[in-house]
C-alpha positions as CSV (number, residue, x, y, z in Angstrom):
1,X,-219.6,53.2,6.5
2,X,-221.7,55.5,7.4
3,X,-225.9,56.2,6.7
4,X,-225.4,58.1,3.7
5,X,-222.9,56.0,2.0
6,X,-225.4,53.6,2.2
7,X,-227.8,55.3,0.6
8,X,-226.0,54.6,-2.6
9,X,-227.0,51.1,-4.8
10,X,-226.2,52.5,-8.3
11,X,-222.6,54.1,-7.5
12,X,-220.0,54.5,-4.8
13,X,-218.9,57.7,-2.9
14,X,-215.3,58.9,-2.6
15,X,-214.6,57.8,0.3
16,X,-216.1,54.7,-0.2
17,X,-214.1,54.5,-3.8
18,X,-211.0,55.3,-2.3
19,X,-211.5,52.1,0.6
20,X,-211.7,49.8,-2.9
21,X,-208.9,51.8,-5.0
22,X,-206.1,48.7,-6.0
23,X,-208.5,46.7,-4.5
24,X,-210.2,45.6,-7.7
25,X,-209.0,44.9,-10.9
26,X,-211.0,44.6,-14.2
27,X,-213.7,46.1,-15.8
28,X,-215.2,49.1,-13.4
29,X,-218.8,47.4,-14.0
30,X,-220.9,44.3,-12.8
31,X,-222.4,43.9,-16.4
32,X,-220.2,41.2,-17.0
33,X,-222.4,38.8,-14.7
34,X,-218.9,37.1,-13.4
35,X,-218.2,36.0,-10.1
36,X,-216.0,37.2,-8.9
37,X,-212.1,35.3,-7.9
38,X,-209.3,36.4,-6.1
39,X,-205.9,36.4,-6.8
40,X,-204.1,34.1,-3.8
41,X,-200.7,36.4,-3.6
42,X,-202.6,39.7,-3.7
43,X,-205.7,39.4,-2.2
44,X,-207.2,41.5,-5.0
45,X,-210.5,40.5,-6.7
46,X,-210.3,39.9,-10.0
47,X,-212.9,39.8,-12.2
48,X,-214.0,37.4,-15.6
49,X,-213.5,34.2,-13.4
50,X,-214.8,32.4,-16.1
51,X,-217.6,31.7,-14.6
52,X,-220.5,33.3,-14.8
53,X,-224.4,33.3,-13.3
54,X,-226.9,35.1,-15.7
55,X,-230.5,36.3,-14.5
56,X,-232.1,33.0,-14.9
57,X,-229.5,30.8,-12.7
58,X,-228.0,29.2,-15.7
59,X,-224.1,28.9,-15.0
60,X,-221.6,29.0,-17.6
61,X,-218.2,27.5,-17.2
62,X,-215.8,28.8,-20.0
63,X,-219.2,30.3,-21.9
64,X,-220.3,33.9,-21.0
65,X,-224.3,33.9,-22.3
66,X,-225.2,29.9,-20.7
67,X,-228.4,28.7,-22.6
68,X,-229.4,25.9,-19.6
69,X,-228.6,25.3,-15.8
70,X,-224.9,24.7,-16.8
71,X,-222.7,24.6,-19.8
72,X,-219.5,23.5,-19.9
73,X,-216.6,24.8,-22.7
74,X,-214.2,23.7,-23.5
75,X,-213.7,20.5,-21.6
76,X,-215.2,17.0,-20.5
77,X,-217.3,17.0,-17.4
78,X,-215.4,14.0,-15.8
79,X,-216.3,12.4,-11.8
80,X,-214.3,11.0,-9.3
81,X,-214.4,7.0,-9.9
82,X,-216.0,6.1,-6.7
83,X,-214.4,2.7,-4.7
84,X,-217.2,1.5,-2.9
85,X,-215.6,-1.7,-1.5
86,X,-217.7,-4.8,-1.2
87,X,-220.5,-2.3,-0.2
88,X,-224.0,-3.6,-1.8
89,X,-225.5,0.5,-0.6
90,X,-224.5,2.3,-3.5
91,X,-225.3,6.7,-3.2
92,X,-224.4,8.0,-6.2
93,X,-223.8,11.6,-4.9
94,X,-220.4,10.4,-3.7
95,X,-219.8,9.9,-8.0
96,X,-221.5,8.7,-10.9
97,X,-218.7,5.8,-11.6
98,X,-218.1,3.9,-9.2
99,X,-217.0,0.1,-8.4
100,X,-217.5,-2.3,-5.6
101,X,-216.2,-5.8,-5.0
102,X,-219.7,-7.3,-3.6
103,X,-221.2,-10.3,-5.1
104,X,-224.6,-10.8,-6.9
105,X,-225.3,-14.0,-5.7
106,X,-228.3,-13.2,-2.9
107,X,-228.4,-9.8,-2.5
108,X,-230.0,-6.6,-4.4
109,X,-227.7,-3.5,-4.4
110,X,-229.5,-0.5,-2.8
111,X,-228.8,2.8,-4.4
112,X,-229.5,6.1,-3.3
113,X,-229.7,9.5,-5.0
114,X,-230.0,8.3,-8.3
115,X,-231.8,10.6,-9.8
116,X,-234.0,11.4,-13.4
117,X,-231.2,12.5,-16.0
118,X,-228.7,10.7,-14.3
119,X,-225.8,8.6,-16.3
120,X,-224.2,6.0,-13.5
121,X,-221.8,3.4,-14.0
122,X,-221.2,0.6,-11.7
123,X,-218.4,-1.9,-12.2
124,X,-218.9,-5.2,-10.3
125,X,-216.1,-7.6,-9.5
126,X,-218.3,-10.2,-7.4
127,X,-216.0,-13.5,-6.3
128,X,-219.0,-15.9,-7.0
129,X,-221.6,-16.1,-9.7
130,X,-224.9,-14.3,-9.7
131,X,-227.5,-12.5,-11.2
132,X,-227.4,-8.9,-9.6
133,X,-230.2,-6.3,-9.4
134,X,-231.1,-3.5,-7.9
135,X,-233.2,-1.0,-6.0
136,X,-233.5,2.5,-6.0
137,X,-236.5,4.7,-4.3
138,X,-239.2,6.6,-6.8
139,X,-238.2,3.3,-9.3
140,X,-240.8,1.1,-10.7
141,X,-238.2,-1.2,-12.4
142,X,-234.9,-2.0,-14.1
143,X,-235.1,-2.6,-18.1
144,X,-232.0,-4.2,-19.2
145,X,-230.5,-5.3,-22.3
146,X,-229.5,-7.9,-22.8
147,X,-231.8,-9.4,-20.1
148,X,-229.7,-10.0,-16.8
149,X,-228.6,-12.5,-16.9
150,X,-225.1,-13.8,-14.0
151,X,-222.0,-12.5,-13.4
152,X,-219.2,-14.1,-13.9
153,X,-217.1,-15.1,-10.6
154,X,-213.8,-13.2,-10.1
155,X,-214.3,-11.3,-13.5
156,X,-215.6,-6.8,-13.9
157,X,-219.4,-6.6,-15.3
158,X,-220.0,-3.0,-16.2
159,X,-223.6,-2.0,-15.6
160,X,-224.8,1.4,-17.2
161,X,-227.8,3.0,-15.7
162,X,-229.7,6.2,-17.4
163,X,-233.5,7.0,-15.2
164,X,-235.6,8.1,-16.9
165,X,-238.6,9.1,-14.4
166,X,-239.2,5.9,-12.5
167,X,-237.5,3.4,-15.1
168,X,-234.0,2.8,-15.3
169,X,-232.8,1.6,-18.3
170,X,-229.5,-1.0,-17.8
171,X,-226.8,-2.0,-20.6
172,X,-224.4,-4.3,-19.3
173,X,-221.8,-6.3,-20.1
174,X,-219.6,-9.5,-17.8
175,X,-216.4,-11.2,-18.4
176,X,-214.2,-8.4,-18.7
């Protein structure tokens, strides 16, 4: 490409157009705000990927006019369930649904990456009974309903967490 061709911001010279011909499929306009995707068989750019980013930075999947930072249409947002082994250190970046075989007897679960507005679920199946406690940097209190109490040995307890500011609201059940 020469310096003259670099000067065209709103159009394409005939030399560049000749190079592009046959390589782009779809409308000859970038006004759809769609993220380009490539056809794996031909290597051609295919417009209308189903993902758009508007001028405000809002992302839409399956929707052309996203009204929030992330809008998904036509399906559920699912997370992989993470096996944390017997760990008491839970990194929520690994998934917002996790399970562990650690017991609640004498240790506190240490969370990381629990973000405000997030919803998280932890399944605990320890070999001994105990009352679970939790910590997360920036969180001053975990509020339980029903009140926090001992788990049952070799039974699963399910903890659901929602973080709002420096408070985490916890609902839970045991005996599964």
